[in-house]
C-alpha positions in Angstrom: -21.4 -14.9 -9.7 -22.1 -16.5 -12.9 -19.1 -18.8 -12.9 -17.3 -17.2 -15.7 -13.6 -17.4 -15.3 -12.2 -14.0 -16.0 -8.6 -14.4 -15.2 -6.4 -17.1 -14.0 -2.7 -17.8 -13.3 -0.3 -20.5 -12.2 1.2 -20.7 -8.8 5.0 -21.2 -9.0 7.4 -21.3 -6.1 4.5 -20.3 -3.8 3.9 -17.1 -5.9 1.1 -16.0 -8.1 1.2 -12.9 -10.2 -1.9 -11.1 -11.5 -1.0 -7.9 -13.3 -3.0 -5.3 -15.4 -4.8 -2.0 -14.9 -7.9 -1.2 -13.2 -9.9 2.1 -13.2 -11.8 1.6 -10.0 -11.4 -0.8 -7.1 -13.8 -3.9 -7.5 -14.5 -7.0 -5.3 -13.2 -10.2 -6.8 -13.3 -13.9 -5.8 -10.4 -16.1 -5.9 -10.8 -19.8 -5.8 -8.0 -21.7 -4.2 -8.2 -25.3 -3.2 -12.0 -25.2 -3.9 -12.5 -22.3 -1.4 -13.7 -18.9 -2.4 -12.0 -15.9 -0.9 -13.0 -12.2 -1.4 -10.4 -9.6 -2.3 -10.4 -6.1 -3.6 -8.7 -5.5 -6.9 -7.1 -2.2 -6.7 -3.7 -0.6 -7.6 -0.8 -1.9 -5.5 0.8 -5.2 -4.4 -1.5 -7.5 -2.4 0.0 -10.4 -0.4 -1.9 -13.6 0.5 -1.7 -14.6 4.1 -2.3 -18.6 4.0 -3.1 -18.7 7.7 -5.8 -16.0 7.6 -6.7 -16.9 4.0 -6.8 -13.2 3.2 -5.0 -10.4 1.4 -3.2 -7.5 2.7 -1.1 -4.7 1.5 -3.4 -2.5 -0.2 -5.8 0.0 1.6 -9.1 -1.7 0.9 -7.8 -5.2 1.3 -6.5 -4.1 4.8 -9.8 -2.5 5.7 -11.6 -5.8 4.5 -9.3 -8.0 6.7 -10.0 -5.6 9.6 -13.8 -6.2 8.9 -13.5 -9.9 8.9 -11.5 -9.9 12.2 -14.2 -7.7 13.8 -16.8 -10.0 12.4 -15.1 -13.0 13.9 -14.7 -11.1 17.3 -18.4 -10.2 17.4 -19.5 -13.7 16.6 -17.3 -15.0 19.5 -18.8 -12.5 21.9 -22.4 -13.4 20.6 -21.8 -16.9 21.3 -20.2 -16.3 24.7 -22.5 -17.5 27.4 -22.0 -14.4 29.6 -23.2 -12.1 26.8 -26.5 -10.4 27.8 -29.4 -10.7 25.4 -29.3 -6.8 25.0 -25.5 -7.1 23.9 -26.5 -9.8 21.6 -29.1 -7.5 19.9 -26.4 -4.7 19.6 -24.1 -7.2 17.9 -26.7 -8.4 15.5 -27.4 -4.7 14.6 -23.8 -3.8 14.2 -23.0 -6.8 12.2 -26.0 -6.5 9.9 -25.3 -2.9 9.1 -21.8 -3.7 7.8 -22.8 -6.9 6.1 -25.5 -5.1 4.3 -23.2 -2.5 3.2 -20.5 -4.9 1.9 -23.1 -7.0 0.1 -24.5 -3.9 -1.6 -21.1 -2.7 -2.6 -19.9 -6.1 -3.8 -23.1 -6.7 -5.8 -22.8 -3.2 -7.5 -19.2 -3.9 -8.4 -19.8 -7.4 -9.6 -22.5 -6.7 -12.1 -21.4 -7.0 -15.7 -21.4 -3.8 -17.8 -24.4 -3.3 -20.0 
């Protein structure tokens, strides 16, 4: 993230359209009302869910939403007073493995071309 604006559009009647072509899916950030959101740019039509602040409708965006829901569920379980220390360790391991993978993929996809 070097702060360079690559593409922008205007929201009209509750809709914003981004169009173009892409050879391989990549992670992107959308800034809306000052908040950054992660989405995957890939062929197809993605729909923004304002309540979840996420994009759905394309295969990788749907998987990303599933990951974030799982992350929220694990965080809730971890904070639950009835969760054992052993389960908390399992949660940390499970969460970190996926987080590291997402961070690695995102970093690889967000690097500028040489």
